[in-house]
PDB file of N, CA, C and O in Angstrom:
ATOM      1  N   MET A   1      22.638   6.360 -22.692  1.00  0.00           N
ATOM      2  CA  MET A   1      22.629   7.706 -22.193  1.00  0.00           C
ATOM      3  C   MET A   1      24.030   8.294 -22.132  1.00  0.00           C
ATOM      4  O   MET A   1      24.170   9.514 -22.220  1.00  0.00           O
ATOM      5  N   SER A   2      25.039   7.509 -21.988  1.00  0.00           N
ATOM      6  CA  SER A   2      26.394   8.023 -21.797  1.00  0.00           C
ATOM      7  C   SER A   2      26.952   8.717 -23.038  1.00  0.00           C
ATOM      8  O   SER A   2      27.913   9.477 -22.916  1.00  0.00           O
ATOM      9  N   ASP A   3      26.394   8.491 -24.214  1.00  0.00           N
ATOM     10  CA  ASP A   3      26.890   9.131 -25.434  1.00  0.00           C
ATOM     11  C   ASP A   3      26.308  10.527 -25.634  1.00  0.00           C
ATOM     12  O   ASP A   3      26.776  11.266 -26.500  1.00  0.00           O
ATOM     13  N   HIS A   4      25.312  10.896 -24.863  1.00  0.00           N
ATOM     14  CA  HIS A   4      24.657  12.192 -25.032  1.00  0.00           C
ATOM     15  C   HIS A   4      25.411  13.255 -24.233  1.00  0.00           C
ATOM     16  O   HIS A   4      25.741  13.017 -23.072  1.00  0.00           O
ATOM     17  N   PRO A   5      25.696  14.436 -24.828  1.00  0.00           N
ATOM     18  CA  PRO A   5      26.564  15.421 -24.174  1.00  0.00           C
ATOM     19  C   PRO A   5      25.896  16.290 -23.110  1.00  0.00           C
ATOM     20  O   PRO A   5      26.612  16.943 -22.351  1.00  0.00           O
ATOM     21  N   HIS A   6      24.582  16.335 -23.010  1.00  0.00           N
ATOM     22  CA  HIS A   6      23.915  17.257 -22.091  1.00  0.00           C
ATOM     23  C   HIS A   6      23.720  16.638 -20.712  1.00  0.00           C
ATOM     24  O   HIS A   6      23.635  15.418 -20.574  1.00  0.00           O
ATOM     25  N   ASP A   7      23.650  17.497 -19.688  1.00  0.00           N
ATOM     26  CA  ASP A   7      23.565  17.039 -18.303  1.00  0.00           C
ATOM     27  C   ASP A   7      22.147  16.993 -17.746  1.00  0.00           C
ATOM     28  O   ASP A   7      21.923  16.347 -16.723  1.00  0.00           O
ATOM     29  N   LYS A   8      21.195  17.648 -18.373  1.00  0.00           N
ATOM     30  CA  LYS A   8      19.814  17.693 -17.882  1.00  0.00           C
ATOM     31  C   LYS A   8      18.917  16.839 -18.769  1.00  0.00           C
ATOM     32  O   LYS A   8      19.083  16.785 -19.988  1.00  0.00           O
ATOM     33  N   ILE A   9      17.951  16.165 -18.116  1.00  0.00           N
ATOM     34  CA  ILE A   9      16.984  15.320 -18.835  1.00  0.00           C
ATOM     35  C   ILE A   9      15.591  15.761 -18.400  1.00  0.00           C
ATOM     36  O   ILE A   9      15.326  15.911 -17.207  1.00  0.00           O
ATOM     37  N   THR A  10      14.705  15.967 -19.367  1.00  0.00           N
ATOM     38  CA  THR A  10      13.331  16.321 -19.066  1.00  0.00           C
ATOM     39  C   THR A  10      12.428  15.172 -19.475  1.00  0.00           C
ATOM     40  O   THR A  10      12.525  14.656 -20.588  1.00  0.00           O
ATOM     41  N   VAL A  11      11.543  14.774 -18.558  1.00  0.00           N
ATOM     42  CA  VAL A  11      10.586  13.707 -18.837  1.00  0.00           C
ATOM     43  C   VAL A  11       9.197  14.345 -18.850  1.00  0.00           C
ATOM     44  O   VAL A  11       8.783  14.985 -17.884  1.00  0.00           O
ATOM     45  N   THR A  12       8.488  14.157 -19.966  1.00  0.00           N
ATOM     46  CA  THR A  12       7.143  14.703 -20.110  1.00  0.00           C
ATOM     47  C   THR A  12       6.175  13.551 -20.291  1.00  0.00           C
ATOM     48  O   THR A  12       6.427  12.647 -21.088  1.00  0.00           O
ATOM     49  N   THR A  13       5.050  13.571 -19.548  1.00  0.00           N
ATOM     50  CA  THR A  13       4.023  12.548 -19.720  1.00  0.00           C
ATOM     51  C   THR A  13       2.803  13.189 -20.374  1.00  0.00           C
ATOM     52  O   THR A  13       2.392  14.298 -20.033  1.00  0.00           O
ATOM     53  N   ARG A  14       2.238  12.440 -21.333  1.00  0.00           N
ATOM     54  CA  ARG A  14       1.075  12.915 -22.072  1.00  0.00           C
ATOM     55  C   ARG A  14       0.023  11.816 -22.147  1.00  0.00           C
ATOM     56  O   ARG A  14       0.341  10.627 -22.111  1.00  0.00           O
ATOM     57  N   CYS A  15      -1.222  12.231 -22.249  1.00  0.00           N
ATOM     58  CA  CYS A  15      -2.329  11.303 -22.447  1.00  0.00           C
ATOM     59  C   CYS A  15      -2.261  10.774 -23.879  1.00  0.00           C
ATOM     60  O   CYS A  15      -2.169  11.553 -24.828  1.00  0.00           O
ATOM     61  N   LEU A  16      -2.304   9.458 -24.033  1.00  0.00           N
ATOM     62  CA  LEU A  16      -2.245   8.873 -25.378  1.00  0.00           C
ATOM     63  C   LEU A  16      -3.497   9.173 -26.193  1.00  0.00           C
ATOM     64  O   LEU A  16      -3.430   9.243 -27.420  1.00  0.00           O
ATOM     65  N   ASP A  17      -4.628   9.348 -25.537  1.00  0.00           N
ATOM     66  CA  ASP A  17      -5.880   9.575 -26.266  1.00  0.00           C
ATOM     67  C   ASP A  17      -6.014  10.999 -26.785  1.00  0.00           C
ATOM     68  O   ASP A  17      -6.358  11.195 -27.950  1.00  0.00           O
ATOM     69  N   CYS A  18      -5.745  12.009 -25.934  1.00  0.00           N
ATOM     70  CA  CYS A  18      -5.983  13.393 -26.357  1.00  0.00           C
ATOM     71  C   CYS A  18      -4.712  14.211 -26.519  1.00  0.00           C
ATOM     72  O   CYS A  18      -4.758  15.307 -27.078  1.00  0.00           O
ATOM     73  N   GLY A  19      -3.577  13.708 -26.045  1.00  0.00           N
ATOM     74  CA  GLY A  19      -2.322  14.429 -26.176  1.00  0.00           C
ATOM     75  C   GLY A  19      -2.074  15.472 -25.097  1.00  0.00           C
ATOM     76  O   GLY A  19      -1.046  16.148 -25.130  1.00  0.00           O
ATOM     77  N   GLU A  20      -2.995  15.625 -24.132  1.00  0.00           N
ATOM     78  CA  GLU A  20      -2.824  16.611 -23.064  1.00  0.00           C
ATOM     79  C   GLU A  20      -1.607  16.263 -22.222  1.00  0.00           C
ATOM     80  O   GLU A  20      -1.400  15.105 -21.859  1.00  0.00           O
ATOM     81  N   GLN A  21      -0.799  17.285 -21.911  1.00  0.00           N
ATOM     82  CA  GLN A  21       0.373  17.076 -21.073  1.00  0.00           C
ATOM     83  C   GLN A  21      -0.078  16.886 -19.632  1.00  0.00           C
ATOM     84  O   GLN A  21      -0.796  17.725 -19.089  1.00  0.00           O
ATOM     85  N   LEU A  22       0.340  15.787 -19.009  1.00  0.00           N
ATOM     86  CA  LEU A  22      -0.055  15.456 -17.652  1.00  0.00           C
ATOM     87  C   LEU A  22       0.989  15.870 -16.625  1.00  0.00           C
ATOM     88  O   LEU A  22       0.652  16.140 -15.472  1.00  0.00           O
ATOM     89  N   GLY A  23       2.238  15.921 -17.026  1.00  0.00           N
ATOM     90  CA  GLY A  23       3.285  16.282 -16.082  1.00  0.00           C
ATOM     91  C   GLY A  23       4.622  16.424 -16.775  1.00  0.00           C
ATOM     92  O   GLY A  23       4.814  15.959 -17.899  1.00  0.00           O
ATOM     93  N   GLN A  24       5.551  17.080 -16.078  1.00  0.00           N
ATOM     94  CA  GLN A  24       6.897  17.250 -16.620  1.00  0.00           C
ATOM     95  C   GLN A  24       7.862  17.338 -15.452  1.00  0.00           C
ATOM     96  O   GLN A  24       7.574  18.014 -14.464  1.00  0.00           O
ATOM     97  N   ALA A  25       9.001  16.668 -15.548  1.00  0.00           N
ATOM     98  CA  ALA A  25      10.010  16.687 -14.495  1.00  0.00           C
ATOM     99  C   ALA A  25      11.389  16.782 -15.126  1.00  0.00           C
ATOM    100  O   ALA A  25      11.634  16.242 -16.205  1.00  0.00           O
ATOM    101  N   GLU A  26      12.281  17.474 -14.439  1.00  0.00           N
ATOM    102  CA  GLU A  26      13.645  17.638 -14.929  1.00  0.00           C
ATOM    103  C   GLU A  26      14.601  16.950 -13.967  1.00  0.00           C
ATOM    104  O   GLU A  26      14.462  17.073 -12.751  1.00  0.00           O
ATOM    105  N   PHE A  27      15.573  16.225 -14.515  1.00  0.00           N
ATOM    106  CA  PHE A  27      16.522  15.464 -13.703  1.00  0.00           C
ATOM    107  C   PHE A  27      17.945  15.755 -14.144  1.00  0.00           C
ATOM    108  O   PHE A  27      18.194  16.065 -15.309  1.00  0.00           O
ATOM    109  N   ASN A  28      18.882  15.654 -13.198  1.00  0.00           N
ATOM    110  CA  ASN A  28      20.306  15.682 -13.541  1.00  0.00           C
ATOM    111  C   ASN A  28      20.694  14.292 -14.024  1.00  0.00           C
ATOM    112  O   ASN A  28      20.328  13.288 -13.412  1.00  0.00           O
ATOM    113  N   ARG A  29      21.414  14.242 -15.087  1.00  0.00           N
ATOM    114  CA  ARG A  29      21.815  12.956 -15.657  1.00  0.00           C
ATOM    115  C   ARG A  29      22.667  12.151 -14.671  1.00  0.00           C
ATOM    116  O   ARG A  29      22.512  10.934 -14.569  1.00  0.00           O
ATOM    117  N   ALA A  30      23.558  12.819 -13.953  1.00  0.00           N
ATOM    118  CA  ALA A  30      24.424  12.125 -12.985  1.00  0.00           C
ATOM    119  C   ALA A  30      23.588  11.484 -11.869  1.00  0.00           C
ATOM    120  O   ALA A  30      23.913  10.391 -11.406  1.00  0.00           O
ATOM    121  N   ASP A  31      22.513  12.158 -11.435  1.00  0.00           N
ATOM    122  CA  ASP A  31      21.648  11.594 -10.399  1.00  0.00           C
ATOM    123  C   ASP A  31      20.945  10.337 -10.894  1.00  0.00           C
ATOM    124  O   ASP A  31      20.815   9.362 -10.154  1.00  0.00           O
ATOM    125  N   LEU A  32      20.493  10.361 -12.143  1.00  0.00           N
ATOM    126  CA  LEU A  32      19.824   9.190 -12.703  1.00  0.00           C
ATOM    127  C   LEU A  32      20.781   8.021 -12.886  1.00  0.00           C
ATOM    128  O   LEU A  32      20.426   6.874 -12.616  1.00  0.00           O
ATOM    129  N   GLU A  33      21.986   8.311 -13.340  1.00  0.00           N
ATOM    130  CA  GLU A  33      22.956   7.240 -13.564  1.00  0.00           C
ATOM    131  C   GLU A  33      23.406   6.611 -12.248  1.00  0.00           C
ATOM    132  O   GLU A  33      23.838   5.458 -12.237  1.00  0.00           O
ATOM    133  N   ALA A  34      23.314   7.348 -11.136  1.00  0.00           N
ATOM    134  CA  ALA A  34      23.709   6.815  -9.838  1.00  0.00           C
ATOM    135  C   ALA A  34      22.643   5.887  -9.256  1.00  0.00           C
ATOM    136  O   ALA A  34      22.937   5.109  -8.348  1.00  0.00           O
ATOM    137  N   GLN A  35      21.421   5.956  -9.760  1.00  0.00           N
ATOM    138  CA  GLN A  35      20.324   5.127  -9.261  1.00  0.00           C
ATOM    139  C   GLN A  35      20.405   3.726  -9.839  1.00  0.00           C
ATOM    140  O   GLN A  35      20.876   3.533 -10.960  1.00  0.00           O
ATOM    141  N   GLN A  36      19.944   2.750  -9.069  1.00  0.00           N
ATOM    142  CA  GLN A  36      19.846   1.390  -9.581  1.00  0.00           C
ATOM    143  C   GLN A  36      18.481   1.243 -10.234  1.00  0.00           C
ATOM    144  O   GLN A  36      17.460   1.521  -9.606  1.00  0.00           O
ATOM    145  N   MET A  37      18.454   0.816 -11.471  1.00  0.00           N
ATOM    146  CA  MET A  37      17.201   0.679 -12.198  1.00  0.00           C
ATOM    147  C   MET A  37      17.087  -0.721 -12.769  1.00  0.00           C
ATOM    148  O   MET A  37      18.085  -1.371 -13.078  1.00  0.00           O
ATOM    149  N   SER A  38      15.848  -1.169 -12.900  1.00  0.00           N
ATOM    150  CA  SER A  38      15.588  -2.429 -13.578  1.00  0.00           C
ATOM    151  C   SER A  38      14.286  -2.284 -14.350  1.00  0.00           C
ATOM    152  O   SER A  38      13.400  -1.522 -13.963  1.00  0.00           O
ATOM    153  N   GLU A  39      14.187  -3.005 -15.417  1.00  0.00           N
ATOM    154  CA  GLU A  39      13.005  -2.928 -16.274  1.00  0.00           C
ATOM    155  C   GLU A  39      11.854  -3.699 -15.635  1.00  0.00           C
ATOM    156  O   GLU A  39      12.038  -4.811 -15.139  1.00  0.00           O
ATOM    157  N   LEU A  40      10.682  -3.105 -15.653  1.00  0.00           N
ATOM    158  CA  LEU A  40       9.498  -3.771 -15.124  1.00  0.00           C
ATOM    159  C   LEU A  40       8.988  -4.807 -16.120  1.00  0.00           C
ATOM    160  O   LEU A  40       9.163  -4.638 -17.327  1.00  0.00           O
ATOM    161  N   PRO A  41       8.362  -5.869 -15.635  1.00  0.00           N
ATOM    162  CA  PRO A  41       7.770  -6.838 -16.571  1.00  0.00           C
ATOM    163  C   PRO A  41       6.551  -6.239 -17.259  1.00  0.00           C
ATOM    164  O   PRO A  41       6.027  -5.211 -16.829  1.00  0.00           O
ATOM    165  N   ASN A  42       6.102  -6.887 -18.331  1.00  0.00           N
ATOM    166  CA  ASN A  42       4.899  -6.438 -19.025  1.00  0.00           C
ATOM    167  C   ASN A  42       3.725  -6.442 -18.069  1.00  0.00           C
ATOM    168  O   ASN A  42       3.705  -7.192 -17.094  1.00  0.00           O
ATOM    169  N   ARG A  43       2.756  -5.603 -18.354  1.00  0.00           N
ATOM    170  CA  ARG A  43       1.576  -5.496 -17.493  1.00  0.00           C
ATOM    171  C   ARG A  43       0.873  -6.839 -17.358  1.00  0.00           C
ATOM    172  O   ARG A  43       0.353  -7.154 -16.288  1.00  0.00           O
ATOM    173  N   GLU A  44       0.849  -7.628 -18.411  1.00  0.00           N
ATOM    174  CA  GLU A  44       0.180  -8.926 -18.371  1.00  0.00           C
ATOM    175  C   GLU A  44       0.879  -9.881 -17.402  1.00  0.00           C
ATOM    176  O   GLU A  44       0.245 -10.770 -16.833  1.00  0.00           O
ATOM    177  N   ALA A  45       2.178  -9.695 -17.218  1.00  0.00           N
ATOM    178  CA  ALA A  45       2.938 -10.590 -16.353  1.00  0.00           C
ATOM    179  C   ALA A  45       2.794 -10.223 -14.877  1.00  0.00           C
ATOM    180  O   ALA A  45       3.049 -11.049 -14.001  1.00  0.00           O
ATOM    181  N   MET A  46       2.384  -8.982 -14.604  1.00  0.00           N
ATOM    182  CA  MET A  46       2.214  -8.564 -13.210  1.00  0.00           C
ATOM    183  C   MET A  46       0.803  -8.906 -12.751  1.00  0.00           C
ATOM    184  O   MET A  46      -0.148  -8.816 -13.527  1.00  0.00           O
ATOM    185  N   SER A  47       0.672  -9.293 -11.502  1.00  0.00           N
ATOM    186  CA  SER A  47      -0.651  -9.610 -10.977  1.00  0.00           C
ATOM    187  C   SER A  47      -0.960  -8.667  -9.826  1.00  0.00           C
ATOM    188  O   SER A  47      -0.063  -8.236  -9.103  1.00  0.00           O
ATOM    189  N   LEU A  48      -2.219  -8.358  -9.667  1.00  0.00           N
ATOM    190  CA  LEU A  48      -2.666  -7.519  -8.572  1.00  0.00           C
ATOM    191  C   LEU A  48      -3.280  -8.423  -7.516  1.00  0.00           C
ATOM    192  O   LEU A  48      -4.268  -9.112  -7.768  1.00  0.00           O
ATOM    193  N   ILE A  49      -2.694  -8.413  -6.351  1.00  0.00           N
ATOM    194  CA  ILE A  49      -3.178  -9.265  -5.268  1.00  0.00           C
ATOM    195  C   ILE A  49      -3.783  -8.363  -4.201  1.00  0.00           C
ATOM    196  O   ILE A  49      -3.124  -7.461  -3.684  1.00  0.00           O
ATOM    197  N   THR A  50      -5.030  -8.618  -3.884  1.00  0.00           N
ATOM    198  CA  THR A  50      -5.701  -7.878  -2.821  1.00  0.00           C
ATOM    199  C   THR A  50      -6.008  -8.841  -1.692  1.00  0.00           C
ATOM    200  O   THR A  50      -6.693  -9.845  -1.884  1.00  0.00           O
ATOM    201  N   ALA A  51      -5.501  -8.529  -0.526  1.00  0.00           N
ATOM    202  CA  ALA A  51      -5.744  -9.386   0.628  1.00  0.00           C
ATOM    203  C   ALA A  51      -6.523  -8.591   1.664  1.00  0.00           C
ATOM    204  O   ALA A  51      -5.980  -7.707   2.327  1.00  0.00           O
ATOM    205  N   ASN A  52      -7.788  -8.914   1.790  1.00  0.00           N
ATOM    206  CA  ASN A  52      -8.621  -8.283   2.810  1.00  0.00           C
ATOM    207  C   ASN A  52      -8.796  -9.276   3.947  1.00  0.00           C
ATOM    208  O   ASN A  52      -9.383 -10.343   3.765  1.00  0.00           O
ATOM    209  N   VAL A  53      -8.291  -8.924   5.107  1.00  0.00           N
ATOM    210  CA  VAL A  53      -8.363  -9.819   6.244  1.00  0.00           C
ATOM    211  C   VAL A  53      -9.076  -9.089   7.374  1.00  0.00           C
ATOM    212  O   VAL A  53      -8.724  -7.962   7.724  1.00  0.00           O
ATOM    213  N   ALA A  54     -10.065  -9.734   7.927  1.00  0.00           N
ATOM    214  CA  ALA A  54     -10.769  -9.171   9.074  1.00  0.00           C
ATOM    215  C   ALA A  54     -10.904 -10.258  10.121  1.00  0.00           C
ATOM    216  O   ALA A  54     -11.344 -11.368   9.822  1.00  0.00           O
ATOM    217  N   ALA A  55     -10.529  -9.941  11.338  1.00  0.00           N
ATOM    218  CA  ALA A  55     -10.602 -10.919  12.414  1.00  0.00           C
ATOM    219  C   ALA A  55     -11.230 -10.265  13.638  1.00  0.00           C
ATOM    220  O   ALA A  55     -10.519  -9.771  14.513  1.00  0.00           O
ATOM    221  N   PRO A  56     -12.558 -10.258  13.704  1.00  0.00           N
ATOM    222  CA  PRO A  56     -13.187  -9.702  14.898  1.00  0.00           C
ATOM    223  C   PRO A  56     -12.885 -10.570  16.113  1.00  0.00           C
ATOM    224  O   PRO A  56     -12.982 -11.796  16.047  1.00  0.00           O
ATOM    225  N   ILE A  57     -12.525  -9.942  17.203  1.00  0.00           N
ATOM    226  CA  ILE A  57     -12.173 -10.667  18.417  1.00  0.00           C
ATOM    227  C   ILE A  57     -13.172 -10.281  19.504  1.00  0.00           C
ATOM    228  O   ILE A  57     -13.391  -9.102  19.782  1.00  0.00           O
ATOM    229  N   ASN A  58     -13.756 -11.278  20.095  1.00  0.00           N
ATOM    230  CA  ASN A  58     -14.736 -11.068  21.144  1.00  0.00           C
ATOM    231  C   ASN A  58     -14.162 -11.666  22.428  1.00  0.00           C
ATOM    232  O   ASN A  58     -14.146 -12.886  22.592  1.00  0.00           O
ATOM    233  N   ALA A  59     -13.687 -10.800  23.347  1.00  0.00           N
ATOM    234  CA  ALA A  59     -13.033 -11.314  24.545  1.00  0.00           C
ATOM    235  C   ALA A  59     -13.513 -10.565  25.781  1.00  0.00           C
ATOM    236  O   ALA A  59     -13.724  -9.352  25.745  1.00  0.00           O
ATOM    237  N   ALA A  60     -13.676 -11.283  26.843  1.00  0.00           N
ATOM    238  CA  ALA A  60     -14.017 -10.692  28.147  1.00  0.00           C
ATOM    239  C   ALA A  60     -13.344 -11.529  29.221  1.00  0.00           C
ATOM    240  O   ALA A  60     -13.206 -12.743  29.075  1.00  0.00           O
ATOM    241  N   LEU A  61     -12.926 -10.879  30.298  1.00  0.00           N
ATOM    242  CA  LEU A  61     -12.207 -11.574  31.337  1.00  0.00           C
ATOM    243  C   LEU A  61     -12.665 -11.048  32.700  1.00  0.00           C
ATOM    244  O   LEU A  61     -12.769  -9.838  32.903  1.00  0.00           O
ATOM    245  N   ALA A  62     -12.932 -11.952  33.615  1.00  0.00           N
ATOM    246  CA  ALA A  62     -13.288 -11.568  34.979  1.00  0.00           C
ATOM    247  C   ALA A  62     -12.452 -12.406  35.935  1.00  0.00           C
ATOM    248  O   ALA A  62     -12.281 -13.609  35.739  1.00  0.00           O
ATOM    249  N   LEU A  63     -11.942 -11.766  36.955  1.00  0.00           N
ATOM    250  CA  LEU A  63     -11.070 -12.469  37.891  1.00  0.00           C
ATOM    251  C   LEU A  63     -11.374 -11.975  39.308  1.00  0.00           C
ATOM    252  O   LEU A  63     -11.350 -10.775  39.582  1.00  0.00           O
ATOM    253  N   ASN A  64     -11.651 -12.895  40.168  1.00  0.00           N
ATOM    254  CA  ASN A  64     -11.909 -12.543  41.554  1.00  0.00           C
ATOM    255  C   ASN A  64     -11.258 -13.612  42.413  1.00  0.00           C
ATOM    256  O   ASN A  64     -11.845 -14.672  42.628  1.00  0.00           O
ATOM    257  N   VAL A  65     -10.059 -13.353  42.905  1.00  0.00           N
ATOM    258  CA  VAL A  65      -9.317 -14.376  43.641  1.00  0.00           C
ATOM    259  C   VAL A  65      -9.097 -14.040  45.112  1.00  0.00           C
ATOM    260  O   VAL A  65      -8.723 -14.928  45.879  1.00  0.00           O
ATOM    261  N   LEU A  66      -9.314 -12.794  45.540  1.00  0.00           N
ATOM    262  CA  LEU A  66      -8.999 -12.408  46.912  1.00  0.00           C
ATOM    263  C   LEU A  66     -10.216 -12.336  47.837  1.00  0.00           C
ATOM    264  O   LEU A  66     -10.053 -12.076  49.029  1.00  0.00           O
ATOM    265  N   SER A  67     -11.423 -12.556  47.329  1.00  0.00           N
ATOM    266  CA  SER A  67     -12.625 -12.471  48.170  1.00  0.00           C
ATOM    267  C   SER A  67     -13.320 -13.816  48.189  1.00  0.00           C
ATOM    268  O   SER A  67     -13.725 -14.326  47.144  1.00  0.00           O
ATOM    269  N   ASP A  68     -13.462 -14.398  49.382  1.00  0.00           N
ATOM    270  CA  ASP A  68     -14.137 -15.688  49.512  1.00  0.00           C
ATOM    271  C   ASP A  68     -15.633 -15.531  49.258  1.00  0.00           C
ATOM    272  O   ASP A  68     -16.253 -14.599  49.768  1.00  0.00           O
ATOM    273  N   GLY A  69     -16.214 -16.433  48.477  1.00  0.00           N
ATOM    274  CA  GLY A  69     -17.640 -16.469  48.240  1.00  0.00           C
ATOM    275  C   GLY A  69     -18.164 -15.387  47.305  1.00  0.00           C
ATOM    276  O   GLY A  69     -19.380 -15.255  47.164  1.00  0.00           O
ATOM    277  N   SER A  70     -17.304 -14.611  46.664  1.00  0.00           N
ATOM    278  CA  SER A  70     -17.788 -13.577  45.753  1.00  0.00           C
ATOM    279  C   SER A  70     -17.915 -14.138  44.345  1.00  0.00           C
ATOM    280  O   SER A  70     -17.369 -15.195  44.029  1.00  0.00           O
ATOM    281  N   ILE A  71     -18.624 -13.433  43.531  1.00  0.00           N
ATOM    282  CA  ILE A  71     -18.879 -13.865  42.145  1.00  0.00           C
ATOM    283  C   ILE A  71     -18.290 -12.825  41.199  1.00  0.00           C
ATOM    284  O   ILE A  71     -18.461 -11.624  41.404  1.00  0.00           O
ATOM    285  N   ALA A  72     -17.603 -13.287  40.174  1.00  0.00           N
ATOM    286  CA  ALA A  72     -17.068 -12.406  39.134  1.00  0.00           C
ATOM    287  C   ALA A  72     -17.677 -12.825  37.815  1.00  0.00           C
ATOM    288  O   ALA A  72     -17.768 -14.016  37.516  1.00  0.00           O
ATOM    289  N   ALA A  73     -18.091 -11.856  37.029  1.00  0.00           N
ATOM    290  CA  ALA A  73     -18.701 -12.152  35.730  1.00  0.00           C
ATOM    291  C   ALA A  73     -18.181 -11.163  34.695  1.00  0.00           C
ATOM    292  O   ALA A  73     -17.877 -10.016  35.021  1.00  0.00           O
ATOM    293  N   ALA A  74     -18.082 -11.603  33.470  1.00  0.00           N
ATOM    294  CA  ALA A  74     -17.655 -10.732  32.379  1.00  0.00           C
ATOM    295  C   ALA A  74     -18.448 -11.090  31.134  1.00  0.00           C
ATOM    296  O   ALA A  74     -18.656 -12.266  30.831  1.00  0.00           O
ATOM    297  N   THR A  75     -18.883 -10.081  30.426  1.00  0.00           N
ATOM    298  CA  THR A  75     -19.582 -10.307  29.163  1.00  0.00           C
ATOM    299  C   THR A  75     -19.009  -9.383  28.111  1.00  0.00           C
ATOM    300  O   THR A  75     -18.537  -8.288  28.416  1.00  0.00           O
ATOM    301  N   ALA A  76     -19.054  -9.825  26.899  1.00  0.00           N
ATOM    302  CA  ALA A  76     -18.621  -8.988  25.773  1.00  0.00           C
ATOM    303  C   ALA A  76     -19.487  -9.344  24.583  1.00  0.00           C
ATOM    304  O   ALA A  76     -19.597 -10.512  24.208  1.00  0.00           O
ATOM    305  N   SER A  77     -20.093  -8.348  24.000  1.00  0.00           N
ATOM    306  CA  SER A  77     -20.871  -8.592  22.789  1.00  0.00           C
ATOM    307  C   SER A  77     -20.325  -7.703  21.683  1.00  0.00           C
ATOM    308  O   SER A  77     -19.907  -6.571  21.928  1.00  0.00           O
ATOM    309  N   GLN A  78     -20.334  -8.216  20.488  1.00  0.00           N
ATOM    310  CA  GLN A  78     -19.710  -7.500  19.380  1.00  0.00           C
ATOM    311  C   GLN A  78     -20.470  -7.788  18.105  1.00  0.00           C
ATOM    312  O   GLN A  78     -20.934  -8.906  17.876  1.00  0.00           O
ATOM    313  N   THR A  79     -20.591  -6.767  17.280  1.00  0.00           N
ATOM    314  CA  THR A  79     -21.139  -6.935  15.936  1.00  0.00           C
ATOM    315  C   THR A  79     -20.096  -6.398  14.968  1.00  0.00           C
ATOM    316  O   THR A  79     -19.686  -5.243  15.082  1.00  0.00           O
ATOM    317  N   ALA A  80     -19.670  -7.201  14.037  1.00  0.00           N
ATOM    318  CA  ALA A  80     -18.649  -6.783  13.087  1.00  0.00           C
ATOM    319  C   ALA A  80     -19.050  -7.191  11.676  1.00  0.00           C
ATOM    320  O   ALA A  80     -18.540  -8.185  11.159  1.00  0.00           O
ATOM    321  N   PRO A  81     -19.961  -6.439  11.036  1.00  0.00           N
ATOM    322  CA  PRO A  81     -20.305  -6.777   9.656  1.00  0.00           C
ATOM    323  C   PRO A  81     -19.123  -6.447   8.722  1.00  0.00           C
ATOM    324  O   PRO A  81     -18.483  -5.403   8.848  1.00  0.00           O
ATOM    325  N   ILE A  82     -18.867  -7.340   7.816  1.00  0.00           N
ATOM    326  CA  ILE A  82     -17.760  -7.177   6.872  1.00  0.00           C
ATOM    327  C   ILE A  82     -18.333  -7.222   5.460  1.00  0.00           C
ATOM    328  O   ILE A  82     -18.954  -8.209   5.065  1.00  0.00           O
ATOM    329  N   THR A  83     -18.121  -6.154   4.709  1.00  0.00           N
ATOM    330  CA  THR A  83     -18.579  -6.083   3.334  1.00  0.00           C
ATOM    331  C   THR A  83     -17.378  -6.016   2.421  1.00  0.00           C
ATOM    332  O   THR A  83     -16.489  -5.189   2.621  1.00  0.00           O
ATOM    333  N   GLN A  84     -17.341  -6.878   1.418  1.00  0.00           N
ATOM    334  CA  GLN A  84     -16.218  -6.904   0.478  1.00  0.00           C
ATOM    335  C   GLN A  84     -16.748  -6.810  -0.933  1.00  0.00           C
ATOM    336  O   GLN A  84     -17.788  -7.377  -1.265  1.00  0.00           O
ATOM    337  N   GLN A  85     -16.022  -6.091  -1.748  1.00  0.00           N
ATOM    338  CA  GLN A  85     -16.322  -6.030  -3.179  1.00  0.00           C
ATOM    339  C   GLN A  85     -15.037  -6.224  -3.943  1.00  0.00           C
ATOM    340  O   GLN A  85     -13.983  -5.746  -3.524  1.00  0.00           O
ATOM    341  N   ALA A  86     -15.111  -6.911  -5.045  1.00  0.00           N
ATOM    342  CA  ALA A  86     -13.904  -7.164  -5.836  1.00  0.00           C
ATOM    343  C   ALA A  86     -13.669  -6.027  -6.780  1.00  0.00           C
ATOM    344  O   ALA A  86     -12.700  -6.045  -7.539  1.00  0.00           O
TER     345      ALA A  86
END
């Protein structure tokens, strides 16, 4: 890029199948050169990792310490259906 005399760079994206223009952006060359860039690996080398974690927690607490002969009770009921699709 340093051998090119112009200061503005335009990037245009197009659909490979039909040629329709999808977007266009203009950048200052100095701004781009100031950025740290690295080449991405091939698509085959990248992996997509999906981590779906669900942890239903069913908790109840009852405490009765200041009254003699009293009863404390706690209940908790929960339904947590989890549906996953790849």
